[in-house]
N, CA, C and O atoms as a Maestro MAE file, in Angstrom:
{
 s_m_m2io_version
 :::
 2.0.0
}

f_m_ct {
 s_m_title
 :::
 protein
 m_atom[184] {
  # First column is atom index #
  i_m_mmod_type
  r_m_x_coord
  r_m_y_coord
  r_m_z_coord
  i_m_residue_number
  s_m_chain_name
  s_m_pdb_residue_name
  s_m_pdb_atom_name
  i_m_atomic_number
  :::
  1 25 0.815 -1.198 0.000 1 A "MET " " N  " 7
  2 3 0.000 0.000 0.000 1 A "MET " " CA " 6
  3 2 0.860 1.265 0.000 1 A "MET " " C  " 6
  4 15 0.469 2.294 -0.551 1 A "MET " " O  " 8
  5 25 2.027 1.174 0.619 2 A "LEU " " N  " 7
  6 3 2.890 2.352 0.638 2 A "LEU " " CA " 6
  7 2 3.371 2.724 -0.756 2 A "LEU " " C  " 6
  8 15 3.607 3.898 -1.042 2 A "LEU " " O  " 8
  9 25 3.515 1.735 -1.617 3 A "LYS " " N  " 7
  10 3 3.968 2.003 -2.983 3 A "LYS " " CA " 6
  11 2 2.943 2.807 -3.772 3 A "LYS " " C  " 6
  12 15 3.279 3.415 -4.788 3 A "LYS " " O  " 8
  13 25 1.692 2.816 -3.311 4 A "GLN " " N  " 7
  14 3 0.641 3.547 -3.998 4 A "GLN " " CA " 6
  15 2 0.650 5.044 -3.659 4 A "GLN " " C  " 6
  16 15 0.015 5.841 -4.351 4 A "GLN " " O  " 8
  17 25 1.367 5.423 -2.599 5 A "LEU " " N  " 7
  18 3 1.409 6.832 -2.192 5 A "LEU " " CA " 6
  19 2 2.290 7.652 -3.126 5 A "LEU " " C  " 6
  20 15 3.286 7.167 -3.663 5 A "LEU " " O  " 8
  21 25 1.902 8.883 -3.297 6 A "GLN " " N  " 7
  22 3 2.724 9.825 -4.038 6 A "GLN " " CA " 6
  23 2 3.971 10.131 -3.198 6 A "GLN " " C  " 6
  24 15 3.911 10.033 -1.973 6 A "GLN " " O  " 8
  25 25 5.088 10.495 -3.817 7 A "PRO " " N  " 7
  26 3 6.325 10.741 -3.064 7 A "PRO " " CA " 6
  27 2 6.168 11.722 -1.897 7 A "PRO " " C  " 6
  28 15 6.737 11.487 -0.831 7 A "PRO " " O  " 8
  29 25 5.418 12.804 -2.068 8 A "ASP " " N  " 7
  30 3 5.264 13.761 -0.968 8 A "ASP " " CA " 6
  31 2 4.437 13.168 0.169 8 A "ASP " " C  " 6
  32 15 4.732 13.417 1.338 8 A "ASP " " O  " 8
  33 25 3.410 12.390 -0.153 9 A "ALA " " N  " 7
  34 3 2.591 11.742 0.876 9 A "ALA " " CA " 6
  35 2 3.397 10.662 1.592 9 A "ALA " " C  " 6
  36 15 3.250 10.483 2.801 9 A "ALA " " O  " 8
  37 25 4.243 9.943 0.863 10 A "LEU " " N  " 7
  38 3 5.087 8.919 1.455 10 A "LEU " " CA " 6
  39 2 6.075 9.538 2.435 10 A "LEU " " C  " 6
  40 15 6.286 9.000 3.522 10 A "LEU " " O  " 8
  41 25 6.672 10.646 2.070 11 A "GLU " " N  " 7
  42 3 7.618 11.323 2.962 11 A "GLU " " CA " 6
  43 2 6.910 11.836 4.210 11 A "GLU " " C  " 6
  44 15 7.455 11.738 5.310 11 A "GLU " " O  " 8
  45 25 5.711 12.377 4.060 12 A "ARG " " N  " 7
  46 3 4.934 12.863 5.213 12 A "ARG " " CA " 6
  47 2 4.604 11.685 6.142 12 A "ARG " " C  " 6
  48 15 4.730 11.805 7.361 12 A "ARG " " O  " 8
  49 25 4.183 10.547 5.569 13 A "PHE " " N  " 7
  50 3 3.899 9.350 6.364 13 A "PHE " " CA " 6
  51 2 5.151 8.897 7.104 13 A "PHE " " C  " 6
  52 15 5.093 8.571 8.290 13 A "PHE " " O  " 8
  53 25 6.286 8.879 6.402 14 A "ARG " " N  " 7
  54 3 7.550 8.449 7.000 14 A "ARG " " CA " 6
  55 2 7.907 9.316 8.206 14 A "ARG " " C  " 6
  56 15 8.257 8.799 9.267 14 A "ARG " " O  " 8
  57 25 7.820 10.616 8.042 15 A "GLN " " N  " 7
  58 3 8.153 11.535 9.130 15 A "GLN " " CA " 6
  59 2 7.224 11.352 10.326 15 A "GLN " " C  " 6
  60 15 7.682 11.331 11.469 15 A "GLN " " O  " 8
  61 25 5.919 11.218 10.071 16 A "GLU " " N  " 7
  62 3 4.953 11.029 11.160 16 A "GLU " " CA " 6
  63 2 5.199 9.704 11.870 16 A "GLU " " C  " 6
  64 15 5.115 9.632 13.096 16 A "GLU " " O  " 8
  65 25 5.501 8.664 11.115 17 A "HIS " " N  " 7
  66 3 5.761 7.351 11.698 17 A "HIS " " CA " 6
  67 2 7.008 7.379 12.576 17 A "HIS " " C  " 6
  68 15 6.988 6.883 13.703 17 A "HIS " " O  " 8
  69 25 8.087 7.956 12.067 18 A "LEU " " N  " 7
  70 3 9.323 8.027 12.846 18 A "LEU " " CA " 6
  71 2 9.131 8.849 14.116 18 A "LEU " " C  " 6
  72 15 9.710 8.526 15.153 18 A "LEU " " O  " 8
  73 25 8.330 9.901 14.048 19 A "GLN " " N  " 7
  74 3 8.054 10.716 15.232 19 A "GLN " " CA " 6
  75 2 7.276 9.898 16.273 19 A "GLN " " C  " 6
  76 15 7.564 9.976 17.467 19 A "GLN " " O  " 8
  77 25 6.302 9.125 15.821 20 A "GLU " " N  " 7
  78 3 5.518 8.297 16.730 20 A "GLU " " CA " 6
  79 2 6.384 7.213 17.375 20 A "GLU " " C  " 6
  80 15 6.279 6.966 18.577 20 A "GLU " " O  " 8
  81 25 7.230 6.574 16.588 21 A "VAL " " N  " 7
  82 3 8.104 5.523 17.113 21 A "VAL " " CA " 6
  83 2 9.109 6.109 18.095 21 A "VAL " " C  " 6
  84 15 9.408 5.488 19.115 21 A "VAL " " O  " 8
  85 25 9.627 7.279 17.806 22 A "ALA " " N  " 7
  86 3 10.583 7.919 18.712 22 A "ALA " " CA " 6
  87 2 9.953 8.164 20.081 22 A "ALA " " C  " 6
  88 15 10.646 8.112 21.097 22 A "ALA " " O  " 8
  89 25 8.645 8.431 20.119 23 A "GLY " " N  " 7
  90 3 7.959 8.635 21.389 23 A "GLY " " CA " 6
  91 2 7.840 7.370 22.217 23 A "GLY " " C  " 6
  92 15 7.604 7.446 23.423 23 A "GLY " " O  " 8
  93 25 7.996 6.216 21.600 24 A "LEU " " N  " 7
  94 3 7.913 4.934 22.308 24 A "LEU " " CA " 6
  95 2 9.261 4.482 22.860 24 A "LEU " " C  " 6
  96 15 9.313 3.607 23.725 24 A "LEU " " O  " 8
  97 25 10.332 5.058 22.377 25 A "ALA " " N  " 7
  98 3 11.671 4.617 22.748 25 A "ALA " " CA " 6
  99 2 12.018 5.024 24.174 25 A "ALA " " C  " 6
  100 15 11.696 6.123 24.625 25 A "ALA " " O  " 8
  101 25 12.684 4.108 24.869 26 A "THR " " N  " 7
  102 3 13.216 4.370 26.203 26 A "THR " " CA " 6
  103 2 14.718 4.099 26.161 26 A "THR " " C  " 6
  104 15 15.262 3.773 25.106 26 A "THR " " O  " 8
  105 25 15.383 4.232 27.297 27 A "ALA " " N  " 7
  106 3 16.814 3.941 27.358 27 A "ALA " " CA " 6
  107 2 17.090 2.472 27.063 27 A "ALA " " C  " 6
  108 15 18.189 2.126 26.629 27 A "ALA " " O  " 8
  109 25 16.109 1.606 27.293 28 A "GLU " " N  " 7
  110 3 16.264 0.176 27.049 28 A "GLU " " CA " 6
  111 2 15.821 -0.222 25.638 28 A "GLU " " C  " 6
  112 15 15.964 -1.385 25.259 28 A "GLU " " O  " 8
  113 25 15.298 0.702 24.870 29 A "GLY " " N  " 7
  114 3 14.823 0.401 23.522 29 A "GLY " " CA " 6
  115 2 13.314 0.523 23.442 29 A "GLY " " C  " 6
  116 15 12.708 1.278 24.203 29 A "GLY " " O  " 8
  117 25 12.708 -0.207 22.535 30 A "ILE " " N  " 7
  118 3 11.255 -0.181 22.343 30 A "ILE " " CA " 6
  119 2 10.714 -1.559 22.683 30 A "ILE " " C  " 6
  120 15 11.127 -2.555 22.088 30 A "ILE " " O  " 8
  121 25 9.786 -1.622 23.641 31 A "TRP " " N  " 7
  122 3 9.199 -2.880 24.058 31 A "TRP " " CA " 6
  123 2 8.208 -3.345 23.008 31 A "TRP " " C  " 6
  124 15 7.336 -2.589 22.579 31 A "TRP " " O  " 8
  125 25 8.350 -4.592 22.602 32 A "LEU " " N  " 7
  126 3 7.448 -5.178 21.625 32 A "LEU " " CA " 6
  127 2 7.022 -6.539 22.164 32 A "LEU " " C  " 6
  128 15 7.779 -7.507 22.088 32 A "LEU " " O  " 8
  129 25 5.815 -6.610 22.705 33 A "ASP " " N  " 7
  130 3 5.301 -7.826 23.321 33 A "ASP " " CA " 6
  131 2 4.696 -8.727 22.252 33 A "ASP " " C  " 6
  132 15 3.647 -8.423 21.684 33 A "ASP " " O  " 8
  133 25 5.374 -9.840 21.987 34 A "ILE " " N  " 7
  134 3 4.939 -10.758 20.946 34 A "ILE " " CA " 6
  135 2 4.882 -12.167 21.531 34 A "ILE " " C  " 6
  136 15 5.838 -12.635 22.150 34 A "ILE " " O  " 8
  137 25 3.756 -12.829 21.325 35 A "GLY " " N  " 7
  138 3 3.653 -14.218 21.737 35 A "GLY " " CA " 6
  139 2 4.422 -15.113 20.784 35 A "GLY " " C  " 6
  140 15 4.403 -14.905 19.571 35 A "GLY " " O  " 8
  141 25 5.101 -16.110 21.338 36 A "VAL " " N  " 7
  142 3 5.918 -17.013 20.528 36 A "VAL " " CA " 6
  143 2 5.574 -18.452 20.905 36 A "VAL " " C  " 6
  144 15 5.448 -18.778 22.085 36 A "VAL " " O  " 8
  145 25 5.424 -19.293 19.914 37 A "LEU " " N  " 7
  146 3 5.203 -20.719 20.141 37 A "LEU " " CA " 6
  147 2 6.476 -21.482 19.810 37 A "LEU " " C  " 6
  148 15 7.055 -21.296 18.740 37 A "LEU " " O  " 8
  149 25 6.906 -22.329 20.716 38 A "PHE " " N  " 7
  150 3 8.082 -23.183 20.487 38 A "PHE " " CA " 6
  151 2 7.590 -24.612 20.330 38 A "PHE " " C  " 6
  152 15 6.708 -25.055 21.064 38 A "PHE " " O  " 8
  153 25 8.151 -25.318 19.389 39 A "THR " " N  " 7
  154 3 7.814 -26.727 19.212 39 A "THR " " CA " 6
  155 2 9.084 -27.523 19.011 39 A "THR " " C  " 6
  156 15 10.122 -26.988 18.621 39 A "THR " " O  " 8
  157 25 8.983 -28.786 19.280 40 A "SER " " N  " 7
  158 3 10.108 -29.669 19.012 40 A "SER " " CA " 6
  159 2 9.548 -30.995 18.528 40 A "SER " " C  " 6
  160 15 8.375 -31.304 18.737 40 A "SER " " O  " 8
  161 25 10.380 -31.752 17.895 41 A "GLY " " N  " 7
  162 3 9.939 -33.045 17.379 41 A "GLY " " CA " 6
  163 2 11.113 -33.992 17.256 41 A "GLY " " C  " 6
  164 15 12.279 -33.607 17.341 41 A "GLY " " O  " 8
  165 25 10.754 -35.245 17.053 42 A "ILE " " N  " 7
  166 3 11.769 -36.287 16.861 42 A "ILE " " CA " 6
  167 2 11.448 -37.005 15.566 42 A "ILE " " C  " 6
  168 15 10.332 -37.483 15.368 42 A "ILE " " O  " 8
  169 25 12.417 -37.076 14.703 43 A "LYS " " N  " 7
  170 3 12.233 -37.762 13.434 43 A "LYS " " CA " 6
  171 2 12.537 -39.252 13.615 43 A "LYS " " C  " 6
  172 15 13.517 -39.629 14.257 43 A "LYS " " O  " 8
  173 25 11.706 -40.056 13.055 44 A "GLY " " N  " 7
  174 3 11.942 -41.493 13.142 44 A "GLY " " CA " 6
  175 2 10.665 -42.237 13.508 44 A "GLY " " C  " 6
  176 15 9.657 -41.619 13.850 44 A "GLY " " O  " 8
  177 25 10.707 -43.491 13.441 45 A "GLY " " N  " 7
  178 3 9.544 -44.327 13.754 45 A "GLY " " CA " 6
  179 2 9.778 -45.169 14.980 45 A "GLY " " C  " 6
  180 15 10.865 -45.163 15.556 45 A "GLY " " O  " 8
  181 25 8.786 -45.872 15.363 46 A "LEU " " N  " 7
  182 3 8.888 -46.750 16.523 46 A "LEU " " CA " 6
  183 2 9.337 -48.124 16.137 46 A "LEU " " C  " 6
  184 15 9.475 -48.993 16.997 46 A "LEU " " O  " 8
  :::
 }
 m_bond[183] {
  # First column is bond index #
  i_m_from
  i_m_to
  i_m_order
  :::
  1 1 2 1
  2 2 3 1
  3 3 4 2
  4 3 5 1
  5 5 6 1
  6 6 7 1
  7 7 8 2
  8 7 9 1
  9 9 10 1
  10 10 11 1
  11 11 12 2
  12 11 13 1
  13 13 14 1
  14 14 15 1
  15 15 16 2
  16 15 17 1
  17 17 18 1
  18 18 19 1
  19 19 20 2
  20 19 21 1
  21 21 22 1
  22 22 23 1
  23 23 24 2
  24 23 25 1
  25 25 26 1
  26 26 27 1
  27 27 28 2
  28 27 29 1
  29 29 30 1
  30 30 31 1
  31 31 32 2
  32 31 33 1
  33 33 34 1
  34 34 35 1
  35 35 36 2
  36 35 37 1
  37 37 38 1
  38 38 39 1
  39 39 40 2
  40 39 41 1
  41 41 42 1
  42 42 43 1
  43 43 44 2
  44 43 45 1
  45 45 46 1
  46 46 47 1
  47 47 48 2
  48 47 49 1
  49 49 50 1
  50 50 51 1
  51 51 52 2
  52 51 53 1
  53 53 54 1
  54 54 55 1
  55 55 56 2
  56 55 57 1
  57 57 58 1
  58 58 59 1
  59 59 60 2
  60 59 61 1
  61 61 62 1
  62 62 63 1
  63 63 64 2
  64 63 65 1
  65 65 66 1
  66 66 67 1
  67 67 68 2
  68 67 69 1
  69 69 70 1
  70 70 71 1
  71 71 72 2
  72 71 73 1
  73 73 74 1
  74 74 75 1
  75 75 76 2
  76 75 77 1
  77 77 78 1
  78 78 79 1
  79 79 80 2
  80 79 81 1
  81 81 82 1
  82 82 83 1
  83 83 84 2
  84 83 85 1
  85 85 86 1
  86 86 87 1
  87 87 88 2
  88 87 89 1
  89 89 90 1
  90 90 91 1
  91 91 92 2
  92 91 93 1
  93 93 94 1
  94 94 95 1
  95 95 96 2
  96 95 97 1
  97 97 98 1
  98 98 99 1
  99 99 100 2
  100 99 101 1
  101 101 102 1
  102 102 103 1
  103 103 104 2
  104 103 105 1
  105 105 106 1
  106 106 107 1
  107 107 108 2
  108 107 109 1
  109 109 110 1
  110 110 111 1
  111 111 112 2
  112 111 113 1
  113 113 114 1
  114 114 115 1
  115 115 116 2
  116 115 117 1
  117 117 118 1
  118 118 119 1
  119 119 120 2
  120 119 121 1
  121 121 122 1
  122 122 123 1
  123 123 124 2
  124 123 125 1
  125 125 126 1
  126 126 127 1
  127 127 128 2
  128 127 129 1
  129 129 130 1
  130 130 131 1
  131 131 132 2
  132 131 133 1
  133 133 134 1
  134 134 135 1
  135 135 136 2
  136 135 137 1
  137 137 138 1
  138 138 139 1
  139 139 140 2
  140 139 141 1
  141 141 142 1
  142 142 143 1
  143 143 144 2
  144 143 145 1
  145 145 146 1
  146 146 147 1
  147 147 148 2
  148 147 149 1
  149 149 150 1
  150 150 151 1
  151 151 152 2
  152 151 153 1
  153 153 154 1
  154 154 155 1
  155 155 156 2
  156 155 157 1
  157 157 158 1
  158 158 159 1
  159 159 160 2
  160 159 161 1
  161 161 162 1
  162 162 163 1
  163 163 164 2
  164 163 165 1
  165 165 166 1
  166 166 167 1
  167 167 168 2
  168 167 169 1
  169 169 170 1
  170 170 171 1
  171 171 172 2
  172 171 173 1
  173 173 174 1
  174 174 175 1
  175 175 176 2
  176 175 177 1
  177 177 178 1
  178 178 179 1
  179 179 180 2
  180 179 181 1
  181 181 182 1
  182 182 183 1
  183 183 184 2
  :::
 }
}
């Protein structure tokens, strides 16, 4: 969808996005809470 924006609109979006992300940053970085599933398996038969 970003490719559909005109260059001036894309630059405006970029600046607004970077400003918003900068507001989330702390000294430790930006917290991103994501659930993760871990799986394991064994190959072979009985």
